N, C-alpha and C positions, 0 to 999 in steps of 0.2 A: 445595428442593422437587424431588421426583423424579417424573417423569411416570408411570412404571409404578406407583409406590406410590399416586399420586393416583388413577389409574384404578381400582385395587383399592379404595381408600377410597370412591370414588363408587359403585362396584358394591355395596359393603356398605351404604352409606347408602340406596341405592335398594331393595336387598333388604329392609332393615328397614322402610322406608316403604311399599313397594308389593308386597312378596312376591317369589316366585321362580317363579311359574307359567309354563307355556309361553306363555300370553297375554302376561304381563309381558315375557318374553324377546322375543317377537315385536314388542311395542311399542318396545322398546329398539333393535331392528334397524330398524324403520320410522322411528325418530327420525333415522336417517341420511338418509333421503329428505327429511325436513323440513329438516335442516341443509344438505344439498346444494342444495335449492331456494333457501335463503337465500343461499348462496354464488353461485348463478347469478343471482339477483336483484341482488345487489350488483355483480356484473361487468357486467350489463346496465345498471345505474345508473351505473357508472363510465364506460361507453362512451356514455351518453346515447342509447341505442337507442330509448327510448320518447319520441317527439316531444312528447307532451303533458307529460311530466315533465322532460325534459332530463337533465342530469347530476345524479344524486342521491346518489352514493356516492364514497368515496375509495379509493385503493389500500389504505390501512391497514384500511379496513372489509372489503374483499375478503379480505385476509390473515387478519383475525380470523375471518371466516366459514369460510374453508378450515380454519383451525386448529380451529374448533368441530367440523367434520366429522371430522377426525383423532381428536380426543379422544373424541367420541361413539362412533366405531368401536372405540376401545380399551376403553371401558366395555362396549360390546356384546359384544366378544370375551370379556372377563372374565365377563360375565353368563351366557354359554352354557357356561362351564366351561373356557375356554381360558386359558392364560397369555399375555396380550397381548404381552409382550416376546418370548417364544419364537415366537409366531405371526408377528410382524412381522419378526423376524430370519430366519425361514424364508422369508418372502415376499421379503425383500431378497436372500437368497442365490439364490433361484430367478430373480429378476429379473437379478441379476449374471451368471448363466449365459447370458443372451440377448445380452450385449454382448461383443464381442471384448476380450481383455485388452490 
């Protein structure tokens, strides 16, 4: 399985099912907020920050939620017409420029 191919496959699936309108693209971008919230909730649960609930999540669950954020972002990139792999490579190159060699 190739992550870049899978992101394209999911974009195609969502396009077929939900269309490609600007509203649909907006919802795919907003899905990132939902997934980010789930990652935050899992981290709070791992730390036991809610005294009423205590520890509710594991590190593996946090990792899974963060991975969901990444994959959702790849699908959103593809959905707005970007090549996700190229976009992420460009981002990594830009980030690398901020660190000394």
